[in-house]
C-alpha positions in Angstrom: 13.9 17.6 5.5 10.2 17.2 5.5 8.8 15.5 8.7 5.7 13.4 8.8 6.0 11.8 12.4 6.4 13.8 15.5 10.0 13.0 16.5 9.0 12.0 20.1 6.1 9.7 19.1 6.4 6.3 20.5 6.2 3.7 17.8 8.1 1.0 19.8 5.0 -1.2 19.8 5.4 -2.1 16.1 5.3 -5.8 15.3 6.9 -5.3 11.9 9.2 -8.2 10.7 11.8 -8.4 7.9 12.8 -11.0 5.3 15.6 -10.3 3.0 19.1 -10.8 1.7 20.5 -11.5 5.0 17.8 -13.9 6.0 16.0 -16.7 4.0 12.7 -18.5 3.6 12.5 -22.0 2.1 10.3 -22.6 -0.9 9.6 -20.9 -4.2 6.4 -19.4 -5.3 4.7 -18.0 -8.4 5.9 -14.5 -9.1 3.2 -11.8 -9.4 4.5 -8.8 -11.3 2.8 -5.4 -11.0 3.3 -1.8 -10.8 2.5 -0.5 -7.5 -0.9 -2.2 -8.2 -1.8 -2.9 -4.5 -2.4 -6.5 -5.1 -5.2 -8.5 -3.5 -3.5 -11.7 -4.5 -2.4 -13.2 -7.7 -5.8 -13.0 -9.4 -5.7 -9.3 -9.4 -2.1 -8.9 -10.5 -1.2 -6.7 -13.5 1.6 -7.8 -15.8 3.7 -4.9 -16.6 7.1 -6.4 -16.6 8.1 -4.5 -19.7 7.2 -1.2 -18.0 9.1 -1.6 -14.9 12.1 -3.3 -16.6 11.9 -6.2 -14.3 11.6 -3.9 -11.1 15.3 -3.8 -10.5 17.1 -0.7 -9.3 20.1 0.6 -11.1 23.1 -1.7 -10.0 20.8 -3.9 -8.0 21.1 -7.8 -7.9 18.2 -10.2 -7.1 18.4 -12.5 -4.2 16.1 -15.1 -2.8 16.0 -15.1 1.0 14.6 -17.1 3.9 13.7 -16.8 7.6 12.3 -14.0 9.5 13.8 -11.4 11.8 12.3 -8.8 13.9 12.8 -5.1 13.0 15.2 -3.3 15.2 15.7 0.3 16.3 12.3 1.6 15.1 11.2 3.1 18.4 10.5 6.9 17.8 8.9 9.1 15.2 12.4 10.4 14.6 13.4 6.9 13.5 10.4 6.9 11.1 11.4 10.2 9.6 15.0 9.0 8.9 14.3 5.5 7.8 11.8 4.3 5.4 11.8 0.8 7.0 10.9 2.6 10.3 8.4 4.6 8.5 6.6 1.5 7.4 6.8 0.1 11.1 5.4 3.4 12.4 2.6 3.3 10.0 1.7 -0.1 11.2 1.3 1.2 14.8 -0.9 4.1 13.7 -2.9 2.0 11.3 -3.7 -0.6 13.9 -4.7 2.2 16.3 -7.1 3.7 13.8 -8.8 0.6 12.6 -9.1 -0.9 16.1 -11.4 2.1 16.7 -13.6 1.5 13.6 -13.8 -2.3 13.4 -15.1 -4.5 16.2 -12.7 -7.2 17.0 -10.1 -5.8 14.9 -7.2 -8.2 14.3 -4.1 -6.6 12.7 -2.3 -7.9 9.5 1.3 -8.9 9.8 3.5 -6.3 8.1 6.7 -7.7 6.5 9.5 -5.5 5.0 11.0 -7.4 2.0 14.6 -6.9 1.3 15.3 -8.8 -2.1 12.6 -11.1 -2.5 10.7 -13.9 -0.5 8.0 -16.5 -0.9 4.6 -16.1 0.3 1.2 -18.0 -0.2 0.3 -15.3 -2.8 3.6 -15.7 -4.7 6.9 -14.1 -4.7 7.2 -10.7 -2.9 9.8 -8.3 -4.2 10.1 -4.7 -5.6 9.3 -6.0 -8.9 5.8 -7.0 -7.6 5.1 -3.9 -5.6 3.4 -3.7 -2.2 0.6 -6.1 -1.8 -1.8 -7.8 0.6 -1.9 -11.6 0.9 -5.4 -12.6 2.1 -4.5 -16.3 3.1 -1.8 -15.0 5.3 -3.5 -11.8 6.4 -0.1 -10.2 5.6 1.2 -7.1 4.0 4.4 -7.2 2.1 6.4 -4.1 1.1 9.9 -3.7 -0.4 10.8 -0.1 0.4 13.2 0.0 -2.5 10.1 0.1 -4.7 9.5 3.7 -3.8 12.9 4.4 -5.6 11.6 2.5 -8.5 8.6 4.8 -8.6 11.0 7.8 -8.8 13.5 6.3 -11.3 11.1 4.7 -13.7 7.8 6.6 -13.4 8.8 10.2 -12.3 6.7 9.9 -9.1 7.6 12.1 -6.1 7.0 9.0 -3.8 7.6 11.0 -0.7 6.5 10.5 3.0 2.8 10.7 2.5 2.7 8.9 -0.7 4.5 6.0 1.1 1.8 6.1 3.9 -1.0 6.2 1.4 0.4 2.9 -0.2 0.7 1.1 3.1 -2.7 2.5 4.2 -4.2 1.1 0.9 -2.9 -2.4 1.7 -4.4 -2.1 5.2 -7.6 -1.2 3.5 -7.5 -4.6 1.8 -7.1 -6.3 5.2 -10.1 -4.5 6.3 -12.0 -5.6 3.3 -10.9 -9.2 4.0 -11.8 -9.4 7.8 -15.1 -7.5 7.3 -16.5 -9.7 4.5 -16.2 -7.3 1.6 -14.0 -9.4 -0.5 -16.1 -12.5 0.0 -19.4 -10.4 -0.8 -17.8 -9.0 -4.0 -15.7 -11.7 -5.4 -13.6 -11.4 -8.6 -15.8 -11.0 -11.6 -13.2 -10.3 -14.2 -11.8 -6.9 -15.4 -13.4 -3.8 -16.5 -14.3 -0.3 -15.3 -17.3 -1.5 -13.4 -15.7 -4.7 -12.0 -15.6 -5.7 -8.4 -11.8 -5.6 -8.6 -11.9 -1.9 -9.6 -14.4 -1.2 -6.8 -12.3 -3.0 -4.2 -9.3 -1.1 -5.2 -10.9 2.3 -5.2 -12.5 1.6 -1.8 -9.0 0.8 -0.4 -7.9 4.1 -1.8 -10.7 5.7 0.1 -9.9 3.9 3.3 -6.2 5.1 3.0 -7.5 8.6 2.5 -9.9 8.4 5.5 -7.1 7.1 7.8 -4.7 10.0 6.7 -7.5 12.5 7.2 -7.9 11.4 10.8 -4.3 10.6 11.5 -3.5 13.7 13.6 -6.1 12.8 16.1 -4.2 9.4 17.0 -1.8 9.6 19.8 0.6 7.3 21.7 0.3 6.3 25.3 1.8 9.6 26.4 -0.7 11.8 24.4 1.7 12.7 21.6 0.3 12.7 18.1 1.9 10.1 15.9 1.9 12.4 12.9 2.0 16.0 12.0 -0.7 17.6 10.0 0.1 17.0 6.4 1.0 20.1 4.3 -0.5 20.6 0.9 2.8 19.6 -0.7 2.5 16.2 1.1 -1.1 15.8 0.1 -0.2 16.6 -3.5 2.5 13.9 -3.1 0.0 11.2 -2.1 -2.2 12.4 -5.1 0.8 12.1 -7.4 1.1 8.4 -6.3 -2.6 7.8 -6.9 -2.2 9.2 -10.3 0.8 7.1 -11.2 -1.0 3.8 -10.3 -4.1 4.5 -12.4 -4.9 1.8 -15.0 -5.1 4.4 -17.8 -1.8 5.9 -16.9 -0.1 2.5 -16.7 -1.6 1.5 -20.1 -0.5 4.6 -21.8 3.0 4.2 -20.5 3.2 0.6 -21.6 1.2 0.5 -24.9 0.3 4.0 -25.8 -3.5 3.2 -25.6 -6.2 2.8 -23.0 -8.6 -0.2 -22.6 -11.2 0.3 -19.9 -12.3 -3.2 -20.4 -9.1 -4.5 -19.0 -9.1 -2.1 -16.0 -8.4 -3.8 -12.6 -7.8 -0.9 -10.3 -9.4 2.3 -11.7 -8.3 5.3 -13.6 -5.9 7.9 -12.3 -8.7 10.3 -11.9 -10.8 7.7 -9.9 -7.9 6.9 -7.7 -7.3 10.5 -6.8 -11.0 11.2 -6.4 -11.6 8.2 -4.0 -8.5 9.1 -2.0 -9.6 12.6 -1.7 -13.2 11.5 -0.8 -11.8 9.6 2.2 -9.3 12.3 3.2 -12.0 15.0 3.3 -15.2 13.1 4.2 -14.1 10.0 6.2 -15.0 6.4 6.0 -18.7 7.0 5.5 -17.8 8.2 2.0 -16.1 5.0 0.9 -19.1 3.0 -0.4 -17.8 2.1 -4.0 -20.4 -0.8 -4.3 -23.5 1.4 -4.2 -24.1 2.3 -7.7 -23.2 1.7 -11.3 -19.8 2.3 -13.1 -20.6 6.0 -13.8 -20.9 6.6 -10.1 -17.1 5.5 -9.7 
């Protein structure tokens, strides 16, 4: 089995919580349907309901849940290597470590693992929506079963590093929120040169920068949290970036591509900006400095 975390790494400091079938949260919420689109909130959702077939796994039944419970038994890197839920919890620890070193006064988002579906201030969180960041709550929501949807319905590899890229992208939106990027570059509609596309590509770059530096981050005992990614794992993350490109999604759903409706960037752009961050660091993540051709 491929390993991403060092088995002895200490991730017991995670503050990840869970909402799901075995717990419940009162209230409804407007559903936001997307395909791994890394939502910034309902305004930037992409409706691909027909593409994901409702987002359900084979044999899965939907449920609405309430309440919040703490994650348990996610204490070591070995836990993160054997459990997707714990991998997300471990990512939270490493992401907070990384961003606390790069953002003055850093305040972490709340990571919630969703099992089934649950209400948020940005609508319903479920695997049909995909992972997303909710700015009013400063919260990241992920249903890990979505990774299986990627494999079943889109042929993505969706392995360990792809999953870390996805959660790292959502953290990137949190950084954009707390540092003022979102307010400085508000939603101005769709299109290849839109603020929405630039925000998404920057979050891809932030995820790449984090993963490029991740082996330098250690727990309190000096053990690196993660092992150096292999080329196969990097290709896995790039595969995820390709799958979530606007042009790829549009080709899959309608057979044609309309750049005027882009909200997240093309497959090539998403791979480019992830690679830029991974190879060159945070200083290479200015997606607002030029015109559309520069993207």
